[in-house]
N, C-alpha and C positions, 0 to 999 in steps of 0.2 A: 793553610793549615790552621787548625784550631789551637789556641794557646795551651790547652792541657795535653795536646798530642806532641808538642815540640820538645825535643831533647837533643843534646849534644853528648856523644859518648866518646870516652877516651879508654885506654886499656883498664884503668882502675875506677873511673868516675862516670857518673851521670850528672849532667847539668840540665836543669829545667826551670821554667818560670815558677815563681813562688805560687803557692795555693793558700787558701784560707786555713787549711790544716797545719800550715807552717808558722802560724802566728806565735804559738807557744815556744817553738824553737828559736825564733827571732828574739824573743824576750830573754831566753836562756843565753843565747850567743852574746847579746849586748849587756848582760848582767855581770860579766867578768871584767873588773877594772883593768886587768892586764890586756885583754882583748881590745878594749876600747881606749887604751892609753893614748894613742896618737890620733884619735879621730874626734872631731868636734861634737858629734851628736851624742856620744856616751850612752849610758843605760837608757832603755825605754821600757815602758809598761805596756800592758796588753793593748790599750787603745792606740798608743803610738805605733805599735807593731802592726796592728790591723790597718792603720792608715798607710803605713809604709808598704805593706804587701799590696794594698789596693793601688797605690801609685805605681809600684813596679809592674803590676799587671797592665795598667793603662799604658805605660811606656812601651811595653812589649806589643800591645795591640796597635799602637800608633807607629812605632819605629822598628819593631822586630828586634829590639835590643833590651837589655835589662841586667840587673844583678841576679844571676841565676842561682838557685839553690844547688849546692854541690853535695852529692850523695855517693858514698862508697858503694860500688856495684856489688862487691862480694858480700856485704853485710846489710845493705839497705840503710845504713846509719847516715844521718845528716851530719855533715862535717862543717859547713859554713856556706858562704856564697862567694861568687866570682862573676864578673861580667862587665859589660859595657853600659855606660849611662850617658844620656844626652845632657849636656850642661848648657842651659839656655843663655846664661850670662856671657859665655865665651863662644857660643855656637860651636862647641866641640864635643867630641866623644872621649870619655874618660874610662880607663880600665881601673878597676878596683877589686879588692877581695877582703874577706874577713873570715877567719876560721876559729873553731873552738881550740883552746890551748892544747887539748889532747891530740889534735891533728897537726900541730906544728912540727917542723923538722922532718917531715916524711915526703916532701916533694909534691904535696897535693896542690899548693898554690901555683907552683910552676906549671904543673900539668894542666890545671884548669885555665890559667891565664893564657897559655899557648893555644889551647882549644878555642878560647874566646877571641883571641886575636886572629886566628885562622878563619873563624866564622865572620868576623867583622871585615877583614880584608878580602877573603876569597868568595864568600857567599853574598855579603851585603855590598861589596865593592867600595868600601870606604877607603880613602887614600891616606888618612891620618888618624891616629889614636894617641891620646895623651894619658899621662898618669901623674897625679899630684901627690906628693908626699910631704910629711913634716920633716924638716932636715934632721931632727934628732932621732928619727925612726931609722 
């Protein structure tokens, strides 16, 4: 399957690999200090977002995993990202997500995370997925 044809659907969400047209959204998402409060990378500019999107696409091509863009199906609005990521240092797969503040408290992260875990365990047949958080989060 080609990268731009892949998607995971839930009742309310579409998850798909990032595309170059998502760079501006990634800048917007990472520009809110409340959204990036507990993450080490913080705000990014367009060049950093382009590099990130390129890396995410490469990881999907290599491993069929990635931090997928999360879109509300009813409106087509980009809400954030959620997905699996290969962590080379620990040789593990990490589940993570980040959403616009306007999308908080509506169950989107839970819905997207469940779909990503189902994909990782049932489709890709991984036997372990980890998630790392900052204790204050």
